C-alpha positions as CSV (number, residue, x, y, z in Angstrom):
1,M,25.2,7.6,11.9
2,S,23.2,8.8,8.9
3,I,22.6,6.3,6.2
4,P,21.7,7.8,2.7
5,V,18.7,6.1,1.0
6,I,17.7,6.1,-2.7
7,D,14.1,4.9,-3.3
8,L,13.2,3.7,-6.8
9,F,9.7,3.0,-8.1
10,A,8.7,4.6,-4.8
11,G,4.9,4.8,-5.2
12,P,3.5,7.0,-2.5
13,G,6.5,6.2,-0.2
14,G,5.6,3.3,2.0
15,L,9.1,1.8,2.1
16,G,10.7,5.2,2.6
17,E,8.3,6.1,5.4
18,G,9.1,3.0,7.3
19,F,12.9,3.4,7.0
20,S,12.8,7.1,7.8
21,S,10.9,6.5,11.0
22,I,14.0,5.0,12.7
23,L,15.5,7.6,15.1
24,D,18.8,7.7,16.9
25,N,19.3,8.6,20.5
26,D,19.2,12.3,19.7
27,G,15.8,12.0,17.8
28,D,17.4,12.3,14.4
29,R,16.5,10.1,11.4
30,V,19.0,7.3,11.0
31,F,18.0,6.6,7.3
32,D,18.1,9.8,5.3
33,I,16.2,9.7,2.0
34,K,18.2,11.5,-0.6
35,L,16.2,10.7,-3.7
36,S,12.7,9.2,-4.3
37,I,11.9,8.4,-7.9
38,E,8.3,7.8,-9.1
39,K,6.6,8.2,-12.5
40,D,3.0,8.6,-11.4
41,A,2.1,12.3,-11.1
42,N,-0.3,11.9,-8.1
43,A,2.0,9.5,-6.2
44,H,4.8,12.0,-6.8
45,K,2.8,14.8,-5.3
46,T,2.2,12.6,-2.2
47,L,6.0,11.8,-2.1
48,E,6.9,15.4,-2.4
49,L,4.5,16.4,0.4
50,R,5.8,13.8,2.7
51,S,9.4,14.8,2.0
52,F,8.4,18.3,2.9
53,V,7.2,17.0,6.3
54,R,10.5,15.2,6.8
55,Q,12.5,18.4,6.4
56,F,11.2,19.5,9.9
57,P,12.4,18.0,13.1
58,V,10.4,14.9,14.3
59,N,7.2,16.0,16.0
60,E,7.6,19.6,14.8
61,I,5.4,19.6,11.7
62,P,4.2,23.2,11.4
63,P,0.5,24.3,11.8
64,E,0.5,25.4,8.1
65,Y,0.9,21.7,7.0
66,Y,-2.2,20.7,9.0
67,E,-4.2,23.6,7.6
68,Y,-3.2,22.6,4.1
69,V,-4.2,18.9,4.4
70,K,-7.4,19.7,6.2
71,N,-8.5,22.0,3.4
72,Y,-7.1,20.0,0.6
73,N,-8.8,20.3,-2.8
74,Y,-7.1,18.5,-5.7
75,K,-8.6,20.9,-8.2
76,T,-6.9,23.9,-6.6
77,D,-3.8,22.1,-5.2
78,K,-1.3,23.7,-7.5
79,E,-2.0,27.1,-6.0
80,D,-2.6,25.8,-2.5
81,R,0.7,23.9,-2.4
82,A,2.6,26.9,-3.8
83,K,1.2,29.0,-0.9
84,L,2.4,26.4,1.6
85,F,5.8,26.0,0.1
86,D,6.3,29.8,-0.2
87,Q,6.2,30.0,3.6
88,F,9.1,27.5,3.9
89,P,11.1,28.1,0.8
90,E,14.3,26.2,1.8
91,K,12.5,23.1,3.1
92,A,10.3,23.1,0.0
93,K,13.3,23.3,-2.2
94,D,14.9,20.3,-0.5
95,A,11.6,18.3,-0.8
96,Q,11.3,19.1,-4.5
97,K,14.9,18.0,-5.0
98,E,14.4,14.8,-3.2
99,A,11.0,13.7,-4.8
100,W,11.6,13.3,-8.5
101,C,8.8,12.6,-11.0
102,C,10.8,10.4,-13.4
103,E,10.1,7.3,-15.4
104,L,12.9,4.8,-15.1
105,G,13.4,2.9,-18.4
106,N,12.3,5.9,-20.5
107,E,15.6,6.6,-22.1
108,K,14.2,9.4,-24.3
109,D,12.9,11.6,-21.5
110,F,15.1,10.4,-18.7
111,P,18.4,9.1,-20.0
112,Q,20.5,7.0,-17.7
113,K,23.2,9.7,-17.4
114,K,20.6,12.1,-16.0
115,I,19.4,9.5,-13.5
116,D,23.0,8.6,-12.5
117,K,23.8,12.3,-12.0
118,R,20.9,12.8,-9.6
119,I,21.8,9.7,-7.6
120,S,25.5,10.7,-7.3
121,E,24.4,14.2,-6.2
122,G,22.3,12.6,-3.5
123,L,25.0,10.3,-2.3
124,Q,27.8,12.8,-2.4
125,G,30.5,10.1,-2.5
126,E,29.1,8.0,0.4
127,R,29.8,4.3,-0.2
128,N,27.7,2.8,2.6
129,W,24.2,3.6,1.5
130,L,20.8,1.8,1.1
131,L,18.8,1.2,-2.1
132,I,15.1,0.4,-1.7
133,G,12.2,0.0,-4.1
134,G,9.7,-2.2,-5.9
135,P,10.0,-2.5,-9.7
136,P,6.5,-2.6,-11.3
137,C,4.9,-6.0,-10.8
138,Q,1.9,-6.1,-13.1
139,A,3.7,-8.4,-15.6
140,Y,4.2,-11.0,-12.8
141,S,1.0,-10.7,-10.8
142,L,-1.3,-13.7,-10.8
143,V,-4.3,-11.5,-11.8
144,G,-2.4,-9.8,-14.6
145,R,-1.1,-13.0,-16.0
146,A,-4.6,-14.5,-16.0
147,R,-6.0,-11.5,-17.8
148,R,-3.3,-11.4,-20.5
149,G,-2.9,-15.2,-20.8
150,G,0.7,-15.3,-19.6
151,I,3.9,-13.4,-19.6
152,F,5.3,-12.1,-22.9
153,E,8.9,-10.9,-23.6
154,K,7.6,-7.9,-25.5
155,D,5.9,-6.6,-22.3
156,P,8.4,-3.9,-21.2
157,R,7.5,-4.4,-17.5
158,V,9.0,-7.9,-17.6
159,Y,12.5,-6.4,-17.6
160,L,12.0,-3.2,-15.6
161,Y,13.8,-4.9,-12.6
162,R,16.9,-4.4,-14.8
163,E,16.7,-0.6,-14.2
164,Y,16.9,-1.4,-10.5
165,L,19.8,-3.8,-11.2
166,R,21.6,-1.3,-13.4
167,I,21.6,1.2,-10.5
168,I,23.0,-1.5,-8.2
169,A,25.7,-2.2,-10.7
170,K,26.6,1.4,-11.3
171,H,26.3,2.9,-7.8
172,Q,26.9,-0.3,-5.7
173,P,24.9,0.2,-2.4
174,S,26.1,-1.6,0.6
175,V,22.6,-3.0,1.1
176,F,19.5,-3.2,-1.1
177,V,15.8,-4.1,-0.4
178,M,13.7,-5.1,-3.4
179,E,10.0,-5.8,-3.2
180,N,7.7,-7.6,-5.6
181,V,4.5,-9.6,-5.8
182,K,3.9,-13.2,-4.8
183,G,3.3,-14.1,-8.4
184,L,7.0,-13.6,-9.2
185,L,7.7,-17.0,-7.5
186,S,5.7,-18.9,-10.1
187,A,6.3,-16.7,-13.2
188,K,7.9,-18.3,-16.2
189,L,9.0,-16.8,-19.5
190,D,9.6,-19.4,-22.3
191,G,10.1,-22.1,-19.6
192,T,12.6,-20.0,-17.6
193,N,11.9,-19.4,-13.9
194,I,11.8,-15.6,-13.7
195,F,12.5,-15.5,-9.9
196,Q,15.7,-17.5,-10.2
197,M,16.7,-15.4,-13.2
198,I,16.3,-12.2,-11.1
199,L,18.0,-13.8,-8.1
200,N,21.0,-14.8,-10.1
201,D,21.2,-11.3,-11.7
202,L,21.1,-9.6,-8.3
203,K,23.9,-11.8,-7.0
204,N,26.2,-10.8,-9.8
205,P,25.1,-7.5,-11.5
206,S,28.3,-7.3,-13.6
207,V,27.1,-10.2,-15.7
208,L,24.5,-8.0,-17.4
209,F,26.5,-4.8,-16.8
210,P,30.2,-5.8,-17.3
211,N,31.5,-2.2,-17.6
212,S,30.3,-1.5,-14.0
213,K,32.8,-3.8,-12.4
214,S,30.2,-4.3,-9.7
215,P,30.9,-6.4,-6.6
216,K,28.8,-9.4,-5.9
217,Y,25.9,-9.5,-3.5
218,K,24.6,-12.1,-1.1
219,V,20.8,-12.3,-1.3
220,F,19.0,-13.2,1.9
221,S,15.4,-13.9,2.9
222,L,14.1,-11.5,5.5
223,V,12.0,-14.1,7.2
224,T,13.6,-17.6,6.8
225,P,17.0,-18.7,8.3
226,V,19.6,-19.7,5.8
227,D,19.6,-23.4,5.1
228,K,23.2,-23.5,4.0
229,F,25.9,-21.6,2.1
230,D,27.2,-22.6,-1.3
231,D,30.9,-22.9,-2.2
232,E,31.0,-19.1,-3.0
233,G,29.5,-18.2,0.3
234,N,26.0,-17.4,-1.1
235,P,23.0,-18.2,1.2
236,E,20.8,-21.0,0.0
237,Y,17.2,-21.8,0.9
238,K,15.1,-24.9,0.6
239,M,12.5,-23.3,-1.6
240,D,11.7,-20.0,-3.4
241,R,8.8,-19.4,-1.0
242,D,11.3,-18.9,1.8
243,F,11.6,-15.3,0.4
244,L,7.8,-14.7,0.8
245,I,6.8,-12.4,3.7
246,Q,3.3,-13.0,5.0
247,S,2.7,-9.7,6.6
248,E,0.1,-10.7,9.1
249,K,2.7,-12.9,10.9
250,Y,4.7,-9.8,11.6
251,G,2.2,-7.5,13.2
252,I,0.7,-6.0,10.1
253,P,-3.2,-6.0,10.1
254,Q,-3.4,-7.4,6.6
255,K,-2.8,-10.7,4.8
256,R,-0.4,-9.2,2.3
257,H,2.1,-11.7,0.9
258,R,5.0,-10.2,-0.9
259,V,8.5,-11.2,-2.1
260,I,11.1,-9.0,-0.4
261,L,14.8,-9.6,-1.1
262,L,17.7,-8.4,1.0
263,G,21.0,-7.9,-0.8
264,I,24.2,-7.4,1.1
265,R,27.4,-6.3,-0.7
266,E,30.1,-9.0,-0.6
267,D,32.5,-6.8,1.5
268,V,29.8,-6.1,4.2
269,D,29.8,-8.2,7.3
270,Y,26.4,-10.0,7.4
271,Q,27.0,-12.1,10.5
272,N,24.7,-10.0,12.7
273,F,21.7,-10.1,10.4
274,Q,18.7,-11.9,11.9
275,P,15.4,-12.5,10.1
276,L,12.2,-10.8,11.3
277,V,10.6,-12.3,14.4
278,K,7.0,-13.3,14.2
279,E,4.4,-11.3,16.2
280,T,0.9,-11.6,17.4
281,A,-1.7,-11.0,14.7
282,V,-3.4,-7.5,14.6
283,C,-7.0,-7.6,13.6
284,L,-8.9,-5.2,11.4
285,K,-11.1,-3.7,14.1
286,D,-8.0,-2.9,16.2
287,V,-6.9,-0.4,13.5
288,V,-10.2,1.0,12.1
289,G,-12.7,0.5,15.0
290,D,-12.0,4.0,16.5
291,L,-12.7,5.9,13.3
292,P,-15.9,8.0,13.1
293,K,-18.9,6.0,11.9
294,I,-20.1,7.2,8.5
295,R,-22.6,6.0,5.9
296,S,-22.2,5.2,2.3
297,G,-23.4,7.4,-0.5
298,V,-26.2,6.4,-2.8
299,G,-26.3,7.7,-6.3
300,R,-28.7,5.8,-8.5
301,R,-30.9,2.7,-8.8
302,I,-31.6,0.3,-11.7
303,S,-34.8,1.5,-13.5
304,G,-35.0,-1.0,-16.3
305,A,-33.1,-2.7,-19.1
306,K,-32.3,-1.8,-22.7
307,P,-33.0,-4.2,-25.6
308,N,-29.4,-5.3,-25.4
309,G,-29.9,-6.3,-21.8
310,K,-27.8,-3.5,-20.3
311,N,-29.3,-1.7,-17.3
312,T,-30.9,1.7,-17.3
313,Y,-30.6,3.9,-14.2
314,K,-32.5,6.6,-12.3
315,K,-30.6,9.2,-10.2
316,I,-31.2,9.3,-6.5
317,N,-30.6,12.5,-4.5
318,D,-27.9,11.6,-2.0
319,N,-29.1,12.7,1.4
320,W,-29.7,11.1,4.8
321,E,-33.4,10.5,4.3
322,N,-33.0,8.7,1.0
323,W,-30.1,6.7,2.2
324,L,-32.0,5.7,5.4
325,G,-35.0,4.7,3.2
326,V,-32.9,2.4,1.1
327,F,-31.3,0.9,4.3
328,R,-34.7,0.3,5.9
329,K,-36.1,-1.3,2.8
330,Y,-33.3,-3.8,2.6
331,L,-33.0,-4.4,6.3
332,V,-36.6,-5.5,6.6
333,K,-36.3,-7.9,3.7
334,L,-33.0,-9.3,4.8
335,K,-34.0,-9.9,8.4
336,L,-36.7,-12.2,7.0
337,E,-34.4,-13.7,4.5
338,L,-31.7,-14.5,7.1
339,N,-33.9,-14.9,10.1
340,V,-31.5,-12.6,11.9
341,D,-31.6,-11.2,15.5
342,E,-34.1,-8.4,15.9
343,N,-31.4,-6.5,17.9
344,I,-29.8,-5.6,14.5
345,S,-31.3,-2.3,13.9
346,E,-31.0,0.9,11.8
347,P,-28.6,3.7,12.9
348,N,-29.9,5.6,15.9
349,Q,-28.4,8.9,14.8
350,E,-27.8,10.7,11.5
351,M,-24.5,9.9,9.8
352,T,-22.7,11.8,7.1
353,Q,-20.5,10.4,4.2
354,G,-17.4,11.7,6.0
355,E,-15.1,14.4,4.7
356,N,-11.5,15.0,3.6
357,Y,-11.0,16.1,7.2
358,M,-13.3,15.1,10.1
359,K,-12.8,16.1,13.7
360,K,-12.7,13.1,15.9
361,R,-13.8,12.4,19.4
362,K,-11.1,11.2,21.8
363,T,-11.3,7.4,22.0
364,K,-9.4,4.9,24.0
365,F,-6.4,4.0,21.8
366,N,-4.9,0.6,21.7
367,G,-1.1,0.5,21.9
368,L,-0.5,0.3,18.1
369,I,-2.7,3.3,17.3
370,Q,-1.2,5.4,20.0
371,S,2.4,4.6,19.2
372,W,2.3,4.4,15.4
373,Y,-0.8,6.0,13.8
374,N,-1.8,8.8,16.1
375,D,-0.8,12.5,15.7
376,P,-2.4,14.5,18.6
377,K,-1.8,17.7,16.6
378,L,-4.2,16.5,13.8
379,K,-7.2,16.3,16.2
380,G,-9.1,14.4,13.6
381,V,-8.9,12.1,10.6
382,L,-8.0,12.7,7.0
383,N,-9.2,11.0,3.7
384,H,-12.2,9.5,5.5
385,E,-15.1,9.9,3.1
386,T,-17.2,7.3,1.3
387,R,-18.1,6.5,-2.2
388,K,-21.5,6.7,-3.8
389,H,-22.9,3.2,-4.5
390,L,-25.6,1.8,-6.6
391,E,-28.8,1.2,-4.5
392,E,-28.8,-2.5,-5.3
393,D,-25.1,-2.8,-4.3
394,L,-26.0,-1.3,-0.9
395,G,-28.5,-4.2,-0.5
396,R,-25.7,-6.6,-1.3
397,Y,-23.3,-4.9,1.1
398,L,-25.9,-5.1,3.9
399,F,-26.6,-8.7,3.2
400,S,-23.0,-9.6,3.2
401,S,-22.2,-7.8,6.5
402,L,-25.4,-9.2,8.2
403,Y,-24.5,-12.7,6.9
404,L,-21.0,-12.3,8.4
405,K,-22.4,-11.1,11.7
406,E,-24.7,-14.0,11.9
407,K,-22.7,-16.9,10.4
408,G,-19.1,-15.8,11.0
409,E,-18.3,-15.9,7.3
410,F,-19.0,-13.6,4.3
411,P,-21.4,-15.1,1.7
412,R,-20.4,-16.3,-1.7
413,L,-22.7,-15.5,-4.7
414,K,-24.4,-18.9,-4.3
415,D,-25.6,-17.8,-0.8
416,Y,-27.4,-14.6,-2.1
417,P,-31.1,-14.6,-2.7
418,E,-32.0,-14.7,-6.3
419,W,-33.5,-11.2,-6.2
420,L,-30.3,-9.7,-4.9
421,L,-27.9,-11.1,-7.5
422,P,-26.3,-8.7,-10.0
423,N,-27.9,-8.6,-13.4
424,H,-25.1,-10.2,-15.4
425,K,-24.4,-13.7,-16.6
426,S,-21.2,-14.4,-14.5
427,A,-23.1,-13.9,-11.3
428,R,-25.1,-17.0,-12.0
429,E,-22.3,-19.2,-13.3
430,V,-21.0,-21.6,-10.6
431,G,-17.5,-20.7,-9.6
432,K,-17.4,-17.4,-11.4
433,F,-16.5,-14.5,-9.1
434,A,-17.8,-16.4,-6.2
435,D,-16.4,-13.9,-3.7
436,R,-17.3,-10.8,-5.8
437,F,-18.7,-9.2,-2.6
438,R,-16.4,-9.6,0.4
439,T,-17.1,-8.2,3.8
440,Q,-13.9,-7.8,5.8
441,K,-13.8,-9.8,9.0
442,P,-13.3,-7.6,12.1
443,D,-11.4,-10.1,14.3
444,I,-8.6,-11.1,11.9
445,P,-6.2,-9.2,9.7
446,A,-7.8,-7.8,6.5
447,T,-7.3,-9.3,3.1
448,T,-4.7,-7.7,0.8
449,I,-5.4,-4.0,0.0
450,T,-4.8,-3.9,-3.8
451,S,-4.9,-1.2,-6.4
452,H,-8.3,-2.6,-7.5
453,I,-9.8,-0.8,-4.5
454,S,-9.6,2.3,-6.7
455,K,-12.2,0.8,-9.1
456,D,-14.9,-0.4,-6.6
457,G,-15.3,-1.4,-3.0
458,H,-16.9,-4.8,-3.5
459,Y,-13.9,-6.7,-2.0
460,F,-13.6,-4.3,0.9
461,I,-17.0,-4.0,2.6
462,H,-17.0,-2.7,6.2
463,Y,-18.0,-5.2,8.8
464,D,-20.5,-2.8,10.5
465,P,-23.9,-3.4,8.8
466,Q,-25.2,0.0,10.0
467,Q,-22.6,1.8,8.0
468,C,-23.4,-0.3,4.9
469,R,-20.4,0.7,2.8
470,S,-16.9,-0.1,1.6
471,L,-13.7,1.1,3.2
472,T,-12.5,4.7,3.0
473,V,-9.1,5.7,1.9
474,R,-8.1,6.3,5.5
475,E,-9.3,2.9,6.6
476,A,-7.3,1.3,3.7
477,A,-4.3,3.4,4.7
478,R,-4.7,2.2,8.4
479,V,-4.7,-1.4,7.1
480,Q,-1.6,-0.5,5.1
481,T,-0.1,1.0,8.3
482,F,0.3,4.6,7.1
483,P,0.4,7.1,10.0
484,D,-2.7,9.3,10.3
485,N,-0.9,12.5,9.3
486,Y,0.3,10.9,6.0
487,F,-1.8,12.6,3.3
488,F,-2.6,11.1,-0.1
489,C,-2.9,13.6,-3.0
490,G,-5.1,13.6,-6.0
491,S,-8.8,12.5,-6.4
492,R,-10.2,9.8,-4.2
493,T,-9.6,7.3,-7.0
494,H,-5.9,8.3,-7.2
495,Q,-5.6,8.1,-3.4
496,F,-7.0,4.5,-3.4
497,H,-4.7,3.5,-6.1
498,Q,-1.6,4.8,-4.2
499,V,-2.6,3.1,-1.0
500,G,-3.2,-0.2,-2.8
501,N,0.2,-0.2,-4.5
502,A,2.2,0.7,-1.4
503,V,4.5,-1.3,0.9
504,P,3.2,-1.1,4.5
505,P,5.4,1.4,6.3
506,L,5.3,-0.5,9.6
507,L,6.6,-3.6,7.8
508,A,9.3,-1.4,6.2
509,R,10.2,-0.2,9.7
510,K,10.6,-3.7,11.0
511,I,12.9,-4.5,8.0
512,A,14.9,-1.4,8.8
513,E,15.2,-2.5,12.4
514,S,16.5,-5.9,11.3
515,I,19.2,-4.5,9.0
516,I,20.4,-1.5,10.9
517,E,22.9,-3.7,12.7
518,L,24.6,-4.3,9.4
519,Y,25.5,-0.7,9.2
520,E,26.4,-0.4,12.9
521,A,28.7,-3.4,12.7
522,N,30.5,-2.1,9.7
523,E,30.8,1.3,11.2
524,R,32.5,-0.2,14.2
525,R,34.8,-2.2,12.0
526,A,35.8,0.9,10.0
């Protein structure tokens, strides 16, 4: 059984990776991604590269791929990728056909007829297929709404889910999985509950698209048993929050809370569907603790202030000696400030800032790393290099990680010594950005990896004081459960952005496992 998949608003491919990891008894992929659509150029490059990997039999990725990712340089990537693809022209052609850089909703450049044609070509008449994807969520996110002062009808992102709905109506998948942010549950537009509006549209797509003659869909929660069924056989739940997946309860090392809806076409037998089963929590150190220890970079320090109050800066040469000097300076002061254990010391050997590819000593893997993340052919780690930070921020990072180590909780701004506070008004206002600097706790799942990690690392400080830094792209990817051989393209900022926007692939795999019986039951019935 091979189930065709169309992936919309695919990002770097988290949902697709999880579904395509399901194998049959012969080692072939059960879910076969036929088309992935993403508008962001860098995320599309990541999608295309991963599609290229999937063209090869499982566990038979060629050595040329490893050489390409180990030596990746985004400035020369066009030429480097062409050389890789030229060695495997047929597989490259299939990957380029599958991963499409396309903006859904942009009728001028990507008219619906063109999109429908690509989808139809991918499906080749197959009726029992799967639609996955997450329409852009900035319009509904709590942070975005607070920044803009609400939700506005003129914001084109409010109705982008209708592009997803139109494709449901037109092409009528047997099952769909749609992901969105937690803020969707509380979003309102002119007093209308947006979540209920979307839910009703998904149940009956032909209301908005009458020419499609679309069948109806039953929309299920993936984590909550049905409370009851209405007169038309639709599942009903006690509250909207029943559709919210709290990822940490399902074996994901991250407190990522997302709305994920499961739609089942009305003619498909849903009797064998069972919600996800809760699992033991996976803590942060279990998925990043084996990675090579690296230091932060240090780029500049505050040298004074302009008449308008803005800081002036002096450049610092970023090398081990200068970094260690900054570390020692703050460690001495903070030991006195916190009265911390003298056993907390400076690093006992030189550390680097990491690299795009670092060889890695063999370590004792825990079960999850061995079974899900590890690729023995890689013999190292990708995307594991640190940012440069302001010297004063390194002092705050060190304080925060030491404070966590001593007190079991990261400090709020009110806990910082006056001399260490940032030089801006909001840092001294009670309640304003109280958790501006957040050290991730090692013994529990991490907080949500968001796209904001691309801007700075203040919310994602590593728990090890000696490393005195924020998380790397690979560490963020581990928290998001991307396998170690999954490579993110573009600059480091672009890589962070892709990781933060993704659906955790391991969660997607668990969803795939929960719905595969729907296809198997209907295959038997046919």
